[in-house]
ZAKOLVEX-849896 format. One line per 5 residues: number of its first residue (from 1); their letters; for each residue x negated, y negated, z negated of C-alpha. Coordinates in Angstrom, 3 decimals. Layout:
N
NUM	A	X/Y/Z | ...
END
This chain:
286
1	XXXXX	0.000/0.000/0.000 | -2.825/-2.402/-0.842 | -4.463/-1.720/2.518 | -1.174/-2.497/4.292 | -0.833/-5.768/2.383
6	XXXXX	-4.342/-6.982/3.191 | -4.155/-5.993/6.860 | -0.898/-7.921/7.255 | -2.493/-10.841/5.435 | -5.471/-10.601/7.811
11	XXXXX	-3.049/-10.770/10.744 | -1.554/-13.889/9.173 | -5.066/-15.344/8.994 | -5.649/-14.552/12.675 | -2.408/-16.242/13.717
16	XXXXX	-3.103/-19.305/11.606 | -6.711/-19.663/12.767 | -5.704/-19.646/16.448 | -3.797/-22.940/16.075 | -6.812/-25.260/16.474
21	XXXXX	-8.170/-23.100/19.326 | -4.903/-23.353/21.228 | -4.625/-27.058/20.455 | -8.094/-27.689/21.896 | -7.540/-25.757/25.149
26	XXXXX	-3.805/-25.927/25.943 | -1.969/-29.137/26.829 | 1.591/-29.852/25.708 | 2.938/-29.283/29.218 | 1.039/-26.020/29.654
31	XXXXX	2.574/-24.004/26.804 | 4.776/-21.790/28.998 | 2.011/-20.898/31.425 | -0.351/-20.211/28.501 | 2.195/-17.878/26.870
36	XXXXX	2.737/-16.198/30.237 | -0.993/-15.572/30.637 | -1.438/-14.435/27.037 | 1.381/-11.904/27.043 | 0.794/-10.735/30.622
41	XXXXX	-2.799/-9.860/29.689 | -1.586/-8.157/26.494 | 1.023/-6.184/28.439 | -1.442/-5.074/31.137 | -3.995/-3.910/28.554
46	XXXXX	-1.297/-2.065/26.595 | -0.140/-0.164/29.679 | -3.747/0.695/30.579 | -4.693/1.889/27.081 | -1.426/3.590/26.069
51	XXXXX	0.335/5.145/29.053 | 3.600/6.062/27.309 | 5.755/2.984/26.674 | 9.361/2.760/25.469 | 11.333/0.445/27.758
56	XXXXX	14.529/-0.015/25.718 | 13.056/-0.735/22.288 | 10.144/-2.739/23.649 | 12.571/-4.834/25.705 | 14.795/-5.633/22.703
61	XXXXX	11.868/-6.743/20.526 | 10.319/-8.639/23.433 | 13.508/-10.571/24.211 | 13.850/-11.716/20.602 | 10.211/-12.861/20.497
66	XXXXX	10.452/-14.577/23.888 | 13.634/-16.430/22.910 | 11.912/-17.449/19.670 | 8.959/-18.972/21.530 | 11.187/-20.637/24.132
71	XXXXX	13.611/-22.267/21.676 | 10.699/-23.363/19.488 | 8.851/-24.905/22.431 | 11.873/-26.741/23.842 | 12.956/-27.773/20.355
76	XXXXX	9.524/-29.231/19.668 | 9.961/-31.645/22.586 | 13.131/-32.983/20.956 | 12.053/-33.145/17.326 | 8.940/-33.739/15.228
81	XXXXX	6.211/-31.164/14.600 | 6.798/-31.356/10.846 | 10.515/-30.629/11.177 | 9.802/-27.824/13.641 | 7.322/-26.217/11.234
86	XXXXX	9.712/-26.374/8.310 | 12.813/-25.157/10.170 | 10.853/-22.291/11.759 | 9.738/-21.213/8.281 | 13.396/-20.726/7.336
91	XXXXX	13.181/-17.298/8.975 | 11.966/-16.207/5.528 | 15.498/-16.783/4.246 | 17.076/-15.025/7.213 | 14.956/-11.860/7.183
96	XXXXX	16.550/-10.352/4.024 | 20.029/-11.067/5.452 | 19.369/-9.419/8.823 | 17.344/-6.668/7.170 | 20.365/-5.747/5.070
101	XXXXX	22.740/-5.876/8.066 | 20.503/-3.764/10.318 | 18.718/-1.431/7.884 | 20.639/-1.840/4.602 | 17.392/-2.969/2.971
106	XXXXX	18.157/-4.950/-0.179 | 15.964/-7.810/-1.345 | 14.029/-7.114/-4.568 | 14.253/-9.427/-7.558 | 10.738/-10.752/-6.896
111	XXXXX	11.788/-11.719/-3.350 | 14.721/-13.684/-4.713 | 12.470/-15.433/-7.253 | 9.849/-16.206/-4.593 | 12.374/-17.650/-2.127
116	XXXXX	12.780/-21.158/-3.645 | 8.986/-21.401/-3.984 | 8.617/-20.510/-0.299 | 11.195/-23.078/0.811 | 9.721/-25.823/-1.387
121	XXXXX	6.171/-25.060/-0.287 | 7.122/-25.066/3.402 | 8.982/-28.345/2.948 | 6.000/-30.059/1.325 | 3.461/-28.541/3.730
126	XXXXX	5.401/-29.713/6.791 | 5.955/-33.201/5.402 | 9.692/-32.842/4.924 | 12.555/-33.522/7.315 | 15.106/-36.253/7.879
131	XXXXX	18.177/-36.098/10.090 | 19.256/-33.206/12.312 | 19.278/-33.228/16.111 | 19.582/-30.804/19.018 | 15.875/-30.017/18.831
136	XXXXX	16.346/-28.994/15.216 | 19.253/-26.758/16.266 | 17.091/-25.025/18.879 | 14.357/-24.554/16.285 | 16.919/-23.018/13.936
141	XXXXX	17.767/-20.541/16.699 | 14.020/-19.871/16.955 | 13.948/-18.918/13.264 | 16.885/-16.543/13.811 | 15.180/-14.864/16.786
146	XXXXX	11.893/-14.441/14.906 | 13.744/-12.974/11.904 | 15.566/-10.499/14.156 | 12.318/-9.506/15.886 | 10.777/-8.676/12.494
151	XXXXX	13.746/-6.538/11.472 | 13.812/-4.594/14.738 | 10.042/-4.107/14.666 | 10.509/-2.255/11.379 | 13.550/-0.356/12.639
156	XXXXX	12.037/0.897/15.889 | 8.542/1.582/14.519 | 10.132/4.162/12.219 | 11.544/6.178/15.114 | 8.978/5.588/17.887
161	XXXXX	5.197/5.726/18.083 | 3.918/2.216/17.403 | 1.750/1.994/20.531 | 4.782/2.787/22.730 | 6.460/-0.459/21.643
166	XXXXX	3.738/-2.789/22.921 | 3.755/-2.816/26.738 | 7.332/-3.742/27.572 | 7.588/-6.002/24.520 | 4.744/-8.179/25.805
171	XXXXX	5.970/-7.891/29.399 | 9.364/-9.381/28.617 | 7.783/-12.255/26.713 | 5.538/-12.926/29.720 | 8.379/-12.735/32.255
176	XXXXX	10.759/-15.060/30.397 | 8.036/-17.627/29.725 | 6.816/-17.250/33.307 | 10.260/-18.165/34.626 | 10.217/-21.366/32.570
181	XXXXX	6.634/-22.195/33.571 | 7.855/-22.575/37.170 | 9.911/-25.620/36.141 | 6.692/-27.621/35.639 | 3.479/-28.116/37.627
186	XXXXX	1.212/-25.141/36.921 | -2.099/-26.220/35.448 | -4.599/-23.493/34.566 | -8.096/-24.151/33.266 | -10.987/-21.832/32.438
191	XXXXX	-10.795/-22.637/28.682 | -7.067/-21.810/28.767 | -7.774/-18.436/30.382 | -10.444/-17.722/27.771 | -8.065/-18.620/24.942
196	XXXXX	-5.306/-16.530/26.517 | -7.636/-13.517/26.723 | -8.840/-13.964/23.139 | -5.338/-14.374/21.696 | -3.996/-11.535/23.854
201	XXXXX	-6.465/-9.057/22.362 | -6.702/-10.231/18.774 | -3.574/-12.249/17.962 | -1.209/-10.226/20.135 | -2.212/-6.567/20.656
206	XXXXX	-4.157/-6.022/17.430 | -1.839/-8.167/15.301 | 1.349/-6.576/16.662 | -0.049/-3.072/16.280 | -0.879/-3.762/12.625
211	XXXXX	2.590/-5.202/12.138 | 4.228/-2.157/13.722 | 2.185/0.264/11.610 | 2.301/-1.477/8.233 | 5.429/-3.615/8.094
216	XXXXX	7.518/-0.482/7.493 | 5.211/0.401/4.592 | 5.559/-2.835/2.616 | 9.145/-3.573/3.856 | 10.383/-6.259/6.210
221	XXXXX	11.266/-8.637/3.378 | 7.811/-8.507/1.784 | 6.136/-8.945/5.173 | 8.154/-12.117/5.748 | 6.640/-13.559/2.574
226	XXXXX	3.141/-12.445/3.574 | 3.575/-14.353/6.835 | 4.196/-17.630/4.993 | 0.418/-17.714/4.725 | 0.207/-18.564/8.445
231	XXXXX	0.740/-22.348/8.059 | -1.744/-22.353/5.175 | -4.445/-20.769/7.334 | -3.455/-23.055/10.221 | -3.879/-26.098/7.976
236	XXXXX	-7.242/-24.918/6.624 | -8.652/-23.988/10.028 | -7.468/-27.303/11.489 | -9.198/-29.076/8.607 | -12.466/-27.174/9.191
241	XXXXX	-12.517/-27.126/13.005 | -10.575/-30.243/14.025 | -11.314/-32.250/10.873 | -7.616/-32.957/10.405 | -6.816/-34.545/7.070
246	XXXXX	-4.620/-32.869/4.489 | -2.447/-35.011/2.254 | -2.044/-34.293/-1.435 | 1.574/-33.303/-0.720 | 0.440/-30.727/1.855
251	XXXXX	-2.121/-29.302/-0.560 | 0.554/-28.951/-3.259 | 2.853/-27.319/-0.697 | 0.127/-24.833/0.245 | -0.463/-23.943/-3.411
256	XXXXX	3.279/-23.380/-3.942 | 3.363/-21.120/-0.863 | 0.500/-19.077/-2.302 | 2.473/-18.749/-5.565 | 5.480/-17.524/-3.557
261	XXXXX	3.294/-14.979/-1.764 | 1.900/-13.668/-5.068 | 5.369/-13.381/-6.620 | 6.668/-11.541/-3.562 | 3.836/-8.988/-3.848
266	XXXXX	4.283/-8.204/-7.555 | 6.213/-4.987/-6.981 | 3.528/-3.412/-4.754 | 2.433/-1.057/-7.505 | 5.930/0.299/-8.079
271	XXXXX	6.170/2.640/-5.124 | 8.960/5.104/-4.530 | 8.334/8.650/-3.323 | 9.573/7.596/0.095 | 7.101/4.702/0.245
276	XXXXX	4.264/6.992/-0.812 | 5.215/9.425/1.945 | 5.388/6.701/4.608 | 2.099/5.168/3.488 | 0.350/8.531/3.536
281	XXXXX	1.595/9.144/7.067 | 0.398/5.771/8.257 | -3.011/6.168/6.614 | -3.487/9.510/8.355 | -2.607/7.933/11.727
286	X	-5.143/5.166/11.247
END
């Protein structure tokens, strides 16, 4: 269980640390083409490495993820970055709800206690919000899609081999973003291709494979709280690499998010027989 927790946390670190890299190499108008390149490369490599791929389940997960990226990207053009970051983080609230509807997984007491800490921390880290517009609505849809993708990743990884859920998942993300990239002038640079290749291998294939293998071990709800570390790592890496300043409010928000993450992980030592069995199976696969 501890190995699963730290690997998921490492994935969160990878995602967060890619923010400054993407910011340095991808322009605001090039997001769709970048996502197309990133996920097309990830899909191609997945099909080459793992021949057997599940079309139906991969498609469902891929559509949710693609819609999440699309609504977030469009929403960001209509609202502020701080509001987008905070509203997107609300998927933490939604995951337990959808997890119960889809898998009948109930939230533990520590998840309920950690929830207000997570919301408060995200609010402070993003700088707060004021007003509500159509961009905010689209970003709210983004949070719903990301929450659903997490739930179905857990659901399908329990009944299918994890590597069989990669190829078509990435392909559908690439196709949907590719369709939208045609609405704008296509601008591809060598640094963008390099970033797409790097994120395709590390932040997409490796990260998704870890998520597929270990999210079912620690539960969808706990994983959602682990992923709140992403904006913290994004903030720290932006501070180190881009020399972006952090306000005292953001620092306090980051500390509160860490507290939420710790609270959410308190029940890791109380494993059921079923959890022990699942973990043992996953360890043997790895």
